[in-house]
C-alpha positions in Angstrom: 150.4 -136.3 108.5 147.6 -133.8 107.6 144.2 -135.2 106.4 143.9 -134.4 102.6 141.2 -132.0 102.0 139.6 -129.9 99.1 138.2 -126.2 98.7 136.1 -125.5 95.6 133.8 -123.2 94.8 130.3 -125.0 94.2 128.2 -125.7 91.4 125.7 -124.1 93.1 125.2 -119.6 94.0 127.5 -118.6 96.9 128.7 -121.5 97.9 132.1 -122.9 98.6 132.1 -126.8 98.8 135.6 -128.2 101.2 135.7 -132.0 100.9 137.8 -134.4 103.2 138.0 -137.9 104.1 134.5 -137.3 106.4 132.2 -136.2 103.6 131.5 -132.3 102.5 131.0 -129.3 103.7 129.1 -126.5 102.7 129.6 -122.8 103.7 128.0 -119.8 102.1 129.7 -116.4 101.0 129.1 -113.4 99.8 131.1 -111.0 97.8 131.2 -107.7 99.6 133.5 -104.8 98.0 136.6 -105.2 95.6 139.5 -102.8 96.8 140.0 -100.2 94.1 143.7 -100.0 94.7 144.4 -104.0 94.6 141.5 -105.1 92.8 141.2 -107.6 95.8 137.4 -109.1 96.4 136.4 -109.1 100.0 134.2 -111.9 100.9 131.4 -112.5 103.6 132.6 -116.2 104.9 128.9 -117.4 106.8 129.4 -121.0 109.1 126.9 -123.9 107.9 123.9 -123.7 109.6 122.6 -127.1 108.1 126.0 -128.4 110.1 125.0 -126.5 113.2 122.0 -128.4 113.9 123.1 -131.2 112.3 125.8 -131.3 115.0 122.8 -129.7 118.2 120.9 -133.3 117.3 123.8 -135.2 118.1 123.5 -137.4 121.4 126.6 -138.1 121.8 128.6 -135.9 123.6 132.0 -136.9 122.9 130.8 -137.4 118.9 128.6 -133.7 119.0 132.3 -131.8 120.1 134.2 -134.2 117.6 132.2 -133.4 115.1 132.2 -129.9 116.0 135.5 -129.3 115.9 136.2 -130.7 112.4 133.7 -128.6 110.6 135.5 -125.6 112.8 138.9 -127.0 111.3 137.2 -127.1 107.6 135.3 -123.5 108.6 139.6 -122.1 109.3 140.7 -123.8 106.1 138.6 -122.7 104.0 138.9 -118.7 105.7 142.7 -119.9 104.9 142.6 -120.9 101.5 140.6 -118.2 100.5 143.1 -115.5 102.0 146.0 -117.4 100.4 144.4 -117.3 96.5 143.9 -113.1 97.3 140.6 -112.6 98.8 140.2 -110.8 102.0 137.9 -112.3 104.3 135.0 -111.1 107.1 133.8 -113.5 109.2 129.7 -113.3 109.1 128.1 -112.6 111.7 131.4 -112.1 113.6 133.1 -109.4 111.7 130.1 -107.3 110.8 128.2 -104.4 112.6 125.4 -105.4 114.9 121.7 -103.3 114.3 
C-alpha cells in the first residue's frame, strides 16, 4: 500500500508543501513562462536546501540514506503532481544553462 501524501501550494509565496506521515517538506518554485499556444505555465522547481542541510547533519548513515530517499521521493512526487495538473516543469539547476 502506498503511503498517503498531499501536495499544496503553501501560504508562503513560491513554496510547494509536500506532507506525509513523517512531516512536511517545502520545495521552492518560480513561474518561468507561459506557453501562448497552450496557456500552460512552466515552473522552475527547486530542491529544498534546508532539507539537504538537515540530512547532511545526520550522523547515522542508514538514517541519512533513508531521509535522502524520502526527500527524493517527495521531490519526484511533487514534480509528477505539477505535470498532472497541467504545468511544464524544469528542475533547478539541472535543466538550466550554467553560466
